[in-house]
N, C-alpha and C positions, 0 to 999 in steps of 0.2 A: 505491499499501500505503499503510496506515495504521499508529500507531505498535504498536499490540496485534498486529494481524496481524504487525508488523514483526517483532517478541520471539518471536511463536507461529515464526513460519520460523527463527529464528534458533537455537531451543531446538532445536524436530525435525530438524535440518537434520545437524546432528552426530549425531543418534540414526541417522539413515536410513542417514548414509554409513558409521557404523560397524557397520551390521549389514550392509551390501552388502560390506563388507569382510573378514567373519567368514569362514572356513575352517574347516567341520566336519574334528576330528583322528580320524584312524583309525589304526590299527596292526593290522597282518597276521598271520597265523600259516597259513603253508600248506605241502601237503606237493608243490609243485615239484620237479620233477627231469627227467634227461634221458635219454629212452627208456626208460625202467622203470615206466611206469604212466600213467594217464591223462594227456593234453595240456591237459585245460582251464584247469589251471591258469596254462600259459604263457599261452594267448590271455587267458585272466583279469588277467595282470599286465601286457600291454599294455592291457585296456581300461581296468585304474586309471589307468595314465601319463596315458590320453588323457584322463583327468580330474583329474590332477595340477594345473592351474592353480587349479582349484576346491575342493580338497581337500588338509588338512594331511596327509601323510603323517609318522606319526613312526616307523614301523618296519617292515619287513619281515623274518619269521623264516619262513627256509625252513628247514624244520624235518628236511626227509631230508637232510642233508648228507652223506649216505654214498652218497647216488645221485645226486650234483652238481646238490644242488640249490640250494648257492650258485651253481655254474656257470650254472646255468640263468636266474637271476636277471641276472648280468652280460650274457648274450647279448641280454637284452630292453632292458636299459641301453644297451647298444653301436647295438643302433637305434635308441634315443630319441636316443643322441647325436649319430648321422648327421642325425637327424629335424632335431634342434636348430639343427646346424648349416646344415643345407640350408633349411629353412623359417623364417618369423617363431615361435617357438614362444617366444622371450625376449620379445619384444615381444607376446605373448598372454596374460604371467605364468605361463609355466611356470619350473618349478625349473631350474637349472644342472643337466647331467648327473653332474657331482660329487657334486652336494646329493644329490641321488637316488640316488647308488651308496653314501654315508655310512648312507642306512638301512637297508641289507641285514644282517641281523645274521651275522658271521662264525662263529657258535658256541654253543653253549649258553648259556655264559656270557655272550658280547656279548648274546646276547635279553633275558637276565633281566635286564642293564643295562638295556637301551635300555626294557624295558617299565616297569622302577623309575621312571624319568624321566618316562615320557609317562604314567603310570597314578599318581602321585603330583602332578600338575597339576591341583588341583580349579577351574581358572579354566574349565573347560569339559569338557563330558563326552567321553569317548574312546572312539569306537565299536571293538570289537575284533571282526575278522572272521575267522573260522575256516575255513578251504580246508581241511580236512582232518581227522585224527584229533583228539581235544580233548588225548592226552597231556601234551605238552611245556606247553600252556597251564594243564593242570588243576595240573603240580607248580609252576610260576613262581607260580601264584596261590595255591597252599596257602601257599606261603613268607611273602605280604605279604596275608591275608585280606582284610585291610582294605581295601585297593582296588578290590574289590566294587563299594563305595558308587559311587564316580567310574568305571565303566566300562557300556557299554552293549554286551551281547553280541551275536552274530549269527552262528548255527553256519549251516553248509547240509549236510542228511544223516544228522543225528547220532542219531535218532529209531528210530523201527521200519521194517525194510525192507520192499518189497512183495512180496510172496509169488512174484510170477512173475520177481522178481531173486535167488531164491535159488540159481538153477541154475548163476547166473553167480559165485557163491560162489569166491575162489581155492582151493587144494589148499593146507591148513594154517594156514587161518583158522580160528578155532573157532566152530561150529556151534551153532543152535538151534534151536527149534522156529517154524514160522509164529506171528505175533503176538509174539515174544517175541526175535525174533533184531535184534539193532542193524544201523542201516541202514550204509553204506558207510565213513560217520566216526565210526561211534559210540565206537569206542574211547576211553574216559577219561571218556566222557559221563556215565553212572551216577554215577559218584564225586565229579562235580561238584553233578549235579542230587538228588541225596541226601543232600550235606553242609549240614548246619544253618545254618553259613556264610552262604550261596550263597541259600538260600530266597528272599529278596526281593532279590536282584540283576535287574537289566534285562536280557532275555532275550527274542532273535524267534529262535526253531527253525523254520527252513526245513527241513523235511524231507523232504516229497513236491514244493512246489509250485516250486521249481527248476528242475523238471523242464519247466517250460514253458517254458525257452530251448530246448528238444532238438526240441519238436513242430514237424508242418506242415514246408513246402515254404521259408517267410520264414528259416530260419536259415541255408540252405544259398546262399540269394539274397543274403542280409547278407555272406556269408563272400566273396563275389564283390567286393561293391561296397567293402566294408572294404579287403581286399585291394591297392588301387590307393593309399591311402594312405600313401606314403613306404615309408620300411624297418619302421616297426612292422608296417603294413600287411602287408609281404611276410614279416615273421616270423610274423603268425598262420597263415600258409599254412604257410609253412617248419618249424613244428611240429609239423602232420599228415601229414609227406609220408608216411611211412613208417605211415597209420593209416588205410587204405583206408575207415573205418567211419566216420574223423570227418570228414569234407570238407564241415565247416560249422562255420560261428560258434559254437561247443559252448558257454566260459562258463559253466559249469555253478556257477561260484563268484560270477559276478557278480552276480549280484541281492543278496549284501551288501553291495557298493557301489550297487546301484541303488537301494536305503532311502535310502541316504546323499544323493544326487545329485538325487533325484526333487525338481525345484521348487516339487511343488504338495505335495510331502508334508507331512502333521503329524508333523514326528521323533517327537514324546510320542505318539501315538495309532497304532500298527498293525493297529487294526482297522478303520480309514477306506479302506486300501488307498493303492497306490503301484505306480511300477512292478516294485518286488520282489513284488507281488501280496498279498494280502488277510491277516488273521491273526486269532485269536479269543485272549481270555483265559481260560484255562478253568478257572483255579482263582482267582477276582477276591480270594477272600477267604484263601487259604492260600498262594498266589503269586502274590499285586496286581501283578507285575513281569513277568509268565512270557507269553508270548506264542508261539503254535504253528499251524501250517496252518488254515484255515479250510474245513470240511465242507459247509457249504454249507446244505442242508435235508436232507439224508442222516443217518441217525438213526446215531452214532457216539458211543461212551461214551469219552471223554478219561481216565478215571480207568481204565478195565480195559476197553482194548481188543480184547482176546479176547471178552469178551461181545456184541461187534458185528463181531467179522473177517469175517464174511462180506459185509460193506459196503466192507471196503477199498479194494476197486478203484474205487468210484463216489464213495469219499471223497475217492481220489490224483483223480481226473477234474477232482471239484470243484474242487478245491486249485490243481491245473495250470489252467484257465481264470481263476482271479483275476489270475495272470500273464498268459496269452494275451492279456485283454482290454486288457492296458495294453501291451502289447508293440511295437505298431506305433507308438505315441508316442513309445516311448522311441528306437527305430530311427530314426525320425524325426530325432528330436532328435541323436543321435549324429552323423550323414550330416551334422545343418546344421553342428553343431559343427566336424566335422573338414573342411567345405568352406570354410568361415571361417577356420581353421588353413592348410591345405594348398591350400586353393584350387584343385583337379585334376579336380575333375568339374563 
């Protein structure tokens, strides 16, 4: 190696090591609970912790405290702690269980404090993953709207509801007409979307794409494989024991995590596609950092969906397919990772 090459090597090496050591920061709002709703958040939290060595988890807010959301998180951490003791998680770079436990918000005040601390750090973007309705996130963000400049928001099922799903709306929920009914997690969504302070906020709204986690036979097959990986794998099975319809790797909120962890994803450009699916920028001039489901070649009016609502089923299929196209790659990567950590298969 000549003198010039040696100098270049010494200059590049620290930069390369620094990039390799960088962990993307994530902050989660979840409606996780115990036997009072969809169990997918409980599975999604296990999935998140399986990537705790690659992510910097700044906070997890179980905003349904009244439905034992905090307790549901503790059960996941108990399973994580048992695996941490029985398998080489520490050697693989996973955080101590008590450090993970400290990221769980005990109440609303704790959630606001933790979010303020994480969002005020401008050293790197904070990926805010919303696994439920947006009411609490909305109220906390409105207290400090300036934080919107440093966050990258990823929400699941917060836009419009597919018409076929409207028959499943629970009694007591407010109902609207087709093409105007907000999706399952839509509460609080419009207050943020229509607020002038947040028009420039970076936001990927995965309204229908996430359903690619449910389709076909592969999620059930993955469920059987993952349940063999330690206590966390067993927990994935345990949380759906009372739900005969959910005997598969449901994880409907996991695409928000997939976006961040896909090693081939260009985090700055959701339009290129990733494990989380592919998205479009429908309003580049008015909302340059807002992205949502890719409709493919189907005619779709993002400004006025009602004008093309007759195509919504095809749009939904197109969006779902963008996740399905990369799902097997994601599954393979997860199994390869867990085999290295647990060494059981």
